[in-house]
C-alpha positions as CSV (number, residue, x, y, z in Angstrom):
1,M,-15.6,2.9,7.6
2,K,-18.8,4.0,9.0
3,I,-20.6,6.4,6.9
4,I,-23.3,8.6,8.7
5,Y,-25.7,10.4,6.3
6,N,-27.0,13.4,7.7
7,K,-27.6,17.5,6.3
8,I,-25.8,19.0,9.8
9,L,-22.3,17.9,9.4
10,P,-20.4,19.3,7.8
11,F,-21.2,22.9,7.6
12,G,-21.4,25.1,4.6
13,R,-22.6,24.2,1.5
14,N,-19.5,23.7,-0.3
15,F,-18.9,20.6,1.3
16,Y,-19.8,17.2,1.0
17,A,-18.3,14.4,2.8
18,L,-16.0,14.6,6.5
19,N,-13.7,12.6,7.9
20,F,-13.8,12.7,11.4
21,F,-11.6,10.1,12.8
22,G,-12.3,7.7,10.1
23,I,-16.3,7.8,11.1
24,L,-17.4,10.0,7.6
25,F,-20.2,12.1,7.5
26,A,-22.0,12.9,4.4
27,K,-25.1,14.8,2.9
28,G,-26.1,11.9,1.0
29,P,-24.9,9.3,-1.0
30,C,-20.1,8.6,-1.9
31,D,-19.1,6.8,-4.7
32,R,-16.6,4.8,-4.4
33,V,-14.2,7.6,-4.9
34,T,-15.1,10.0,-2.5
35,I,-14.7,6.5,0.3
36,N,-11.3,6.2,-0.9
37,H,-10.4,9.6,-0.6
38,E,-11.5,9.0,2.2
39,K,-9.8,5.8,3.7
40,I,-6.5,7.1,2.4
41,H,-7.2,10.5,5.1
42,T,-8.1,7.4,7.9
43,A,-4.8,5.9,7.2
44,Q,-3.1,9.4,7.3
45,M,-4.6,10.1,10.6
46,K,-3.3,7.4,11.9
47,E,-0.4,7.2,11.2
48,L,0.0,10.8,13.3
49,A,-2.3,9.2,16.1
50,Y,-5.4,11.7,15.1
51,V,-5.1,14.7,17.1
52,F,-1.1,15.3,15.2
53,F,-3.3,15.0,11.6
54,Y,-5.8,17.6,12.5
55,L,-3.0,20.1,14.2
56,F,-0.4,19.5,11.1
57,Y,-4.5,19.6,9.0
58,V,-5.1,22.9,9.9
59,L,-1.8,24.2,10.5
60,E,-0.5,23.5,6.9
61,W,-3.9,25.1,5.0
62,V,-3.6,28.5,7.4
63,V,0.5,28.3,6.4
64,R,-1.1,27.6,2.2
65,L,-4.1,30.5,3.1
66,F,-0.8,33.3,3.5
67,Q,1.1,31.5,0.4
68,Y,-2.1,31.5,-2.1
69,G,-4.7,33.1,-0.3
70,L,-7.8,31.5,-1.1
71,S,-9.4,29.2,1.2
72,T,-10.5,27.0,-1.6
73,R,-7.2,26.6,-3.2
74,A,-5.0,26.2,0.2
75,Y,-7.6,23.2,1.4
76,Y,-6.1,21.8,-2.3
77,N,-2.6,22.7,-2.1
78,I,-2.2,20.5,1.5
79,S,0.2,17.6,1.5
80,F,-2.3,15.7,3.1
81,E,-5.4,16.4,0.0
82,R,-3.0,16.4,-2.6
83,E,-1.8,12.3,-1.5
84,A,-5.6,11.7,-1.1
85,Y,-6.2,13.5,-4.3
86,A,-3.9,11.9,-6.4
87,N,-4.6,8.7,-5.2
88,Q,-8.5,8.7,-5.1
89,N,-9.3,6.7,-8.5
90,D,-6.6,3.5,-7.5
91,M,-9.0,1.3,-5.0
92,N,-5.1,-0.7,-5.0
93,Y,-3.5,2.9,-3.5
94,L,-3.9,1.8,0.1
95,S,-2.5,-2.3,-0.2
96,S,0.7,-0.7,-1.5
97,R,0.6,2.9,0.2
98,R,3.4,3.8,2.7
99,A,4.0,5.1,6.0
100,F,4.0,9.0,5.2
101,S,3.2,8.7,1.9
102,F,2.1,12.6,2.9
103,M,5.2,14.0,3.1
104,P,6.8,14.7,-1.0
105,H,3.8,16.2,-1.1
106,L,4.6,19.1,0.9
107,S,7.0,20.4,-1.8
108,A,5.1,20.1,-4.2
109,R,2.4,21.7,-6.4
110,F,-1.9,20.7,-7.1
111,R,-2.1,23.5,-10.0
112,K,-5.9,24.1,-8.9
């Protein structure tokens, strides 16, 4: 995974890293857990031909925003994020991950 360190992307002070088409933009050093989290997103992107990942991501965020009322809570409850957060500490997860593993997370609740 290519990592580009900069002070511009991602926008906002609450965001530290942004995965854009498999390239990670970070405001500083990334630990292995963060990198693994973003690699999970890259696998999700590839499954959905990148463009559909972003379309579904934004659509689900809007649905979750109406569901939970808070943008932070909506973010943590996006199925893509649920899968990534649930498995980010397992450094071998990607070697055994099945395609579309985010799907079961569509209905589960991530309590944060």
